[in-house]
N, C-alpha and C positions, 0 to 999 in steps of 0.2 A: 806375266802370264802362269795361268795356271799349272801347276804341275802335282797330279795324280799318283799315290804309292802303285806301285805294283803289283799284278796280281797272275796265277795262275789259274786255269782251267784244265784240272788231270780227267779223262775220261779210262774208266775200268781197263780197255784195251794196251793201256797206258803214253796212248798220246796227249800230249802237251798243248795247251794254246795260250800264249802269254800277252796280256791287254794290263791294262788299267783301272782303276775302281772308283767307281764314283757314288757305290752306297759304302754299305753299313764294312767295315773293316773289321767282318768275322766270317771264319771259316764254315764253309754250310755242305751238306751232300743232298745229293738227290738222282732222280731218273730225270734225266737230259732229253729234252723233246724241243722239239722246232713248231714255230708256226708263222704263215703268210699273210698272216693280216698286214696291212698297212696304218692302218688307224685303232686308234680301242686301248691301249696299254694302261689306261685307271680302271676300266673294266677288266680287261683282262687278268692282270694282277692281281684282281679281288675275286676273281671267280674261282667257288673254290671244289670246281673241281681238275685245278693246277695245283692241289696238293700234294708234296713232298716230291715233286717236279721242279726244277732248272731250266726254265724258259730263255729260248734261243726266239729272237724276231728277227727274220729274214729281212725285213724291210732294212734300209738301210740308215736312216734319220732319227732315229731317236729321243725323246725330252722336250721337242721344240715349241710343244705348247701347254708346258708345267702339269700341273698335278687340280684338279678342285677343291673344294675345303671339304669335311668327313662330318657334313651336317645330317641328322636323322627328321623325317616327319615322322609319327607315329611308328616311329619302330623301324621305320624301313631308310634306310641311306640314299637319299635322294641323286647324289651319282655315281656312287659306286655301286659293285654287285654283293658286297658281304662288308661284315663290317671292319676286314683287317688284308692286308696282304697276305694272298695264301699262296705262292711261291715260295723258294726258298735258294732261289736264284735266278738273277737276272740277265739273260750275255745279247749284246748288240753291237754293230760294227763300231757307227759313229756318236758319239752321244752330243747331244747341242746341253751345253751349260747354259745358255739364254733360252729361255721361253718366254713368248707371249700369247697372247689368250686372253680372250674379256673375265673370264671364267674360273684362272688359274689365281693360285694363291700360296702356290707352293712349285719347287723344281720337282723333278723325277726324283733326281737327288737325293736332297732330305727328306723327299718321302719314303724313301727308302733305310736311309738311315734311322727314323723315326719307327722306322718298322721293323728295326736289326734286320736288315735282309741286304745280302752283297747284290752291286751291280757291278761287270765289268764292263769296256768298251778297247775301241782296237780289237778287236779278233776279226778274223777273216771266216763272217756266218753264214757266206755262199762253201766255203770247203770244209765246212763243220754241217752243214747243211748237208751236205753232200755223202760226207764218209754218214750221217745218219742216216741217211735212204740208204745208203747201200749195206749198213751192217744194223738197221735199225736199233731203235729207242736205247740208249745204254745208259749206264751208271757214270754217273761223274762227281768233280767235288770240287769247289772254290776255296785256293789256301795262299796264304801271303804267307807264310814261314815256310815249311818244309811240306814233303807231301804227304806227311804222316799225321799231319797240322790236324786231322779229322777221316774217321772212316768213310767205306764207300755205303750209299745207303738204295737199299731200294724198295720202294713204297707200294709194292705188288704183291707185298707177303705182309704186310700187314693194315688191319682195316681201318683203311681211311676212313672213309663214312664212317664210321664212329667219331673218329674226331672231328669232323666236321658240321655235324649233323647239332640240330640245337642240344638243349639237355632235358627242357620242359614244356607243356604246351603252350604255345602262345596264339593268343583271338585278335582276327581281324575282322574292320569290314561290319558294317548291321543288313547285308542284302537276304532276299526271299529264300536262298537258297542255300544248304552247306556243303562247302568242302572242306576236305581232308588233306591238308598236304604232307606225304610222309616225306621229311625234310632227312635229305641222305647228304647233301650241299645245297643244299638251294641258290639262286642267282635269288637275286631281289628283285630282277625284273620280271621272274616268271610270276611273285608278288603281287606286282604292281600291275602287270596285263590281266590278273584271274581279278583283280581288285574293282577293274574298269568294268567288270560285270558286275550283275547285282546279285552277289554272293559273300556269306559270310566265310570268312576263309581260318580252317585250324588246322595250326601248322603243331604238326605234333615227332619225337624225334622218330630215328628210322626204324628201331627197334617197341617199337609201342606200339600196342595190342590197340590199334584204331576201331578194329569191327563190336569195341564196346559200346562205343559213339554211337550217336541216331545221324546221321550224315546223308543228304542226295546226290553225290559226288563223288569219286576217289581220284586225288591227281597225286603220280611218284614223281620227285624230281628228279631233278641231276645228281649229280657228286663228281665223286676222287675214289679211284684206284679198283680195287680187284670187284668185280659184281659175287665172286662165291664166299666172302664174305658175311656175306648180306642175307644171309639163310634166311634168319628171322622173320626180315619183310617179307621174305619170295610166299613163308609158311602163312604170312598175315594177308597177302595180298590172294593168296590161294583159297582163301576161306572166304574173300569180298567176291572173288569170281563162283561162289557157288549160287550167287544172289543176280541179278539183271540188272542192277545199277550201275552207272556209266563210271567209267576208269577209265583213265589218261596219262601216259608214263612218259618225260622226254629226257633222252640220253641214258643216264645209269636207267631213268625209268622205262625208256623201254626194254633193256637189258633184266632188267627184275621182271616183269611185266611178261616177258620170253620164259622166262625161267621157271616161272610160275603157271605155263602153260607148257612147261616139258619142255623148252627149245636147251639148248648147248651154247656157248656163248665162247670165244676164241679170244687171245688176243693180237692184235691188228701187227704190224712188223715195222711202221712207227705213227699209227695213228692218223686220223683226222682232226688238220687243228687251224684254220684258216675261217678265212667271211666269204668265199667264194668254190665253195663245192658242190658240184650242179648232183640234184637229184631229180630223177622219175617221178609219179605216183605213176603205180603199176595199174594195168589194163586201161590207161589214157593217155594223152598225147602232152600232158601240160607239165612242163620242167621248172625246176626253182634253184635260184644259185639260195643257200644258207648257207649259216653260220656254226662251226660246228668244235667240239673239241672231249676229244672223249680217244682211247686205246684200245678200246677191246669191240668186239662187233659179233650179233645175233649169226648163229647159222642158218641160216632160211631152208639145207636142207634138212633140217633136225626138227622143223616146224610142224606141229602135230594135222591129225586132218582137221579139227575146226579152226585151226588160223590158218592167212596167208600176209604177204606181204603185202606192206602197206606204197613202202617208197624204197628204191633203190639206187646205190649211189652212181653215175656215169662215169665214173673214173673209171673205178676199179669192180664197179658188179655186187658191192655189199651192201649188206641189210639199214636201211635207213627208217627203218618203220617197221610194225604188222599192224592186223586190225584182223579180230574175231569173226566169223563168219554169221553167224548168227545175234550174238550178243554186243552191248554195245562198252567194248574197249578196244582201244587203239593207243598206238602212239608212236613216236618218230625220236630218231635217231640224234640229228640235228635242234637245232634251237631255234622255233619260231619267236621267240623272246628276243634273239637278236641285240642284244647289248652286252658290246656293240655288234653291228654287223647290218644285213639287208633285211627288212622286214618284212620282206615276200608271203611269208607262210603264218604270221600272225590270223590270219582263219582259222586254223586249228586250236583257239584260243575260243572261237564263236563255235564249229562244231560242238567241242565239250560241255557249252553252255548252254545249246539248242539239245544235247539229249538229256539234261537234269529233267 
């Protein structure tokens, strides 16, 4: 019988959870958040929007289908959402040491160790999630020795987008229309979805002045952390908005487009991280089940006269997208590329492409 090393999760309110290690045996710290997604841990763990965070998965059994190989085609991961694991730690209830899947090449534990990311199982994730819902997202640290092994870390006071973004301009495809993708921590499935259309995609760093380039459309990606650090991006978007070329944003892109339009952003108590968030298209009866991963939201009341909400969250009434009343600018707070998750809103990529 395998005996794994004891490890503790300590929250900044003093609460301690004890479990067993199945990942890297190294201390780590970050913002503790939870996701109610039942599947898709390879995609979730490599989602750059989780940078700086310790992820709690509420579904009890994790690891049973292993992890695929980290292979790339034309610079894009075949199975992951970025080049590496992005989370600072993983907390689950029950870990499956044995795995079975036609595409699996290694166990979840082996993968975590390769990326030097700690993982804890044996935690009552129901109790932990209830605590996070009551108090909101909290700072936490994973320790193997004493509680002073590492200091608490608040990723929201650092520019996480700068850490997640690419460092140089990268071009994909050879389609008729040129689209600039502002990489704030882009998921690779956004790139895949755009390249399914007749597009040449120019991926640029978060603070790159893309207005010096020739392009037919602008796409602003998802990304981690506090959007207030991205003032350079906001100013570049604001310059682009003086023209009439199509602009679309996802997740962080929704927040940055909103800020460029004059709206304000606020932090949610515990965010939206799941595959089952219901949203409604404003001024219609159309509802969608969406995949989400964000801790900040746009204030609907702060939208200027030229803007209006495009989608609303049916659970809490928060903003899920905006659109300009006269120009081809729109965005979604949720993930229409949904890797992993439902693909009900993939049509948003077609809406953008049709405007090019």
